[in-house]
C-alpha positions in Angstrom: 116.9 196.5 115.4 114.7 195.6 118.3 111.7 196.0 116.2 113.1 193.6 113.6 113.8 190.9 116.3 110.2 191.2 117.6 108.8 191.0 114.1 110.9 187.8 113.5 109.7 186.2 116.7 106.1 187.0 115.8 106.5 185.6 112.3 108.1 182.3 113.7 105.3 181.9 116.2 102.7 182.3 113.5 104.4 179.8 111.2 104.7 177.2 113.9 101.0 177.6 114.7 100.0 177.2 111.1 102.1 174.0 110.7 100.6 172.6 113.9 97.1 173.3 112.7 97.8 171.3 109.6 99.0 168.2 111.5 96.5 165.3 112.0 95.2 164.9 115.6 97.2 162.7 117.9 95.8 159.1 117.9 95.1 157.1 121.0 97.4 154.0 121.2 95.7 150.8 120.0 95.8 147.7 122.1 94.7 144.4 120.7 92.9 142.1 123.1 94.6 138.7 123.5 92.9 135.9 121.6 90.6 133.7 123.7 92.0 130.2 124.3 89.4 127.7 125.5 90.5 125.6 128.5 91.6 122.1 127.7 88.9 119.4 127.6 88.8 117.3 130.7 87.4 113.7 131.1 87.6 113.7 134.9 84.3 113.2 136.7 81.4 110.9 137.5 78.9 110.1 134.6 75.6 108.4 133.9 74.5 107.2 130.5 72.4 104.9 128.4 73.5 102.3 125.9 72.1 99.9 123.3 73.3 97.6 120.6 73.3 94.1 119.1 74.9 90.8 120.1 76.1 87.9 118.0 77.5 84.8 119.8 77.1 81.2 120.5 75.9 78.6 123.0 76.9 75.0 123.4 75.1 72.0 125.0 76.8 68.7 125.6 74.0 66.9 123.7 73.7 69.4 120.8 77.1 70.9 120.2 77.4 74.6 119.4 74.8 76.9 117.8 74.5 80.6 117.1 72.7 83.2 119.2 71.8 86.8 118.5 69.7 89.6 119.8 69.6 93.2 121.2 70.5 94.9 124.4 69.6 98.2 126.0 70.3 99.6 129.5 72.1 102.1 131.7 75.7 103.0 132.5 77.5 104.6 135.5 81.2 105.3 135.8 84.0 107.6 136.8 87.1 108.9 134.9 90.2 110.5 136.2 92.5 112.2 133.7 96.2 113.0 134.3 98.1 114.4 131.3 96.7 112.5 128.3 96.0 109.3 130.3 92.5 108.5 131.5 91.8 105.9 134.0 88.2 104.9 134.8 85.8 102.4 136.2 82.5 101.6 134.5 79.5 99.4 135.3 76.3 98.7 133.3 73.2 96.6 133.3 71.2 95.8 130.2 68.0 94.1 129.4 68.9 91.3 126.9 67.0 89.6 124.1 69.9 87.3 123.1 68.8 83.8 122.2 69.4 80.9 119.8 68.1 77.4 119.3 68.9 74.1 117.5 67.4 70.7 116.7 70.7 69.1 116.3 70.7 66.1 118.7 67.6 67.6 120.2 64.4 66.6 118.3 62.1 68.8 120.5 64.4 71.8 120.1 67.0 73.2 122.6 67.1 76.9 123.2 69.6 79.1 125.1 68.6 82.7 126.0 69.9 85.5 128.2 67.4 87.9 129.9 69.9 90.4 131.4 73.6 91.2 131.1 75.8 93.3 133.3 79.5 94.2 133.3 81.9 95.9 135.8 85.1 97.0 134.1 88.2 99.1 134.2 88.9 101.5 131.4 92.2 102.9 130.2 92.0 105.7 127.6 94.2 108.2 125.7 92.8 111.7 125.6 93.4 113.6 122.4 91.3 116.6 123.6 87.7 115.6 123.0 88.6 112.3 121.3 89.4 109.3 123.5 90.1 105.7 122.3 90.2 103.2 125.2 90.5 99.5 126.1 88.4 97.9 128.8 88.0 94.6 130.7 86.6 93.1 133.8 83.8 90.9 135.1 80.5 90.0 133.4 77.3 88.7 134.9 74.1 87.4 133.3 71.1 85.1 133.5 71.3 82.0 131.2 68.2 80.1 130.4 68.2 76.6 128.9 64.9 75.3 127.5 63.7 72.1 125.9 60.5 70.1 125.8 58.7 72.8 127.8 61.2 72.7 130.6 63.5 75.7 131.5 66.5 75.8 133.8 68.0 79.2 134.7 71.3 80.1 136.3 73.0 83.5 137.1 76.6 83.1 136.0 79.7 85.2 136.5 82.3 85.4 133.8 84.6 87.9 132.1 84.7 90.5 129.4 87.3 92.4 127.4 87.0 95.0 124.6 87.6 98.6 123.5 85.9 101.6 122.1 86.1 105.3 121.3 84.4 108.2 123.1 83.9 111.8 121.8 83.1 114.8 123.9 80.1 116.7 122.3 79.3 119.7 124.4 79.3 120.5 128.1 79.4 117.2 129.9 77.8 115.2 127.1 79.8 112.6 125.2 79.0 109.7 122.8 80.7 106.4 122.5 80.9 103.2 120.4 82.4 100.0 121.8 82.9 96.3 121.3 82.9 93.7 124.1 83.5 90.0 124.1 81.6 88.4 126.9 82.1 84.9 128.3 79.6 83.7 131.0 81.1 80.2 131.3 78.7 77.3 131.6 76.3 75.7 134.0 74.8 72.2 134.4 71.1 72.0 133.7 70.9 68.3 134.4 67.8 66.2 133.5 65.8 69.3 132.6 68.0 69.4 129.5 67.7 65.7 128.8 70.9 64.4 130.4 72.3 64.4 133.9 75.6 65.9 132.7 74.3 68.4 130.1 76.4 71.6 130.4 75.3 74.8 128.7 77.7 77.6 127.8 77.2 81.2 126.7 79.5 83.6 124.9 78.6 86.7 122.9 80.1 89.7 121.0 78.5 93.0 121.9 78.6 96.1 119.6 77.0 99.0 121.5 76.6 102.7 121.2 75.9 105.0 124.1 75.5 108.6 125.4 77.0 109.7 128.7 76.6 112.9 130.8 79.5 113.8 133.1 79.0 115.8 136.3 
């Protein structure tokens, strides 16, 4: 009887070993790494940039009435943005070389010409951040040099006025962004006196700027 029990135990041990040998090896648990989620895009920071575009506007002399002006602008930009939530508040300034000019012979047989040699703005910006895409509105002060010329005489004045507009800016990569904007600029008027042919001749200047630019944010 004892021999039968020992034989049964030996047979059971052999069968268990055989079954275990046929089982696949134990597998190491698999852990999937969490997906990488890039940090949200931020518009906060100081930036420098360049801009350029075209201008279409008008000038008016008391003696001639209104006439069209046009030309190009190119220059530099500096600014700062602060983002909280989706709102972006900023301040931006720029100064551009300007080739805006126009002339007329209406009421001015020798020709009357208005030109602007430089144009600058200092503005607030309010934007809505949709990740890398930010539409914005802007407005503030404008400054420029208005030149009034007739019969070989030129009178110049640096005038302060105002500007308002809006645009869109898109984050490209790193700190780089590109923008397109529209600005209406009104530099008011100045009196050029007898150099313009009449003691009370006032010259006004307004223009519509369409510009594109590239900024780098630090």
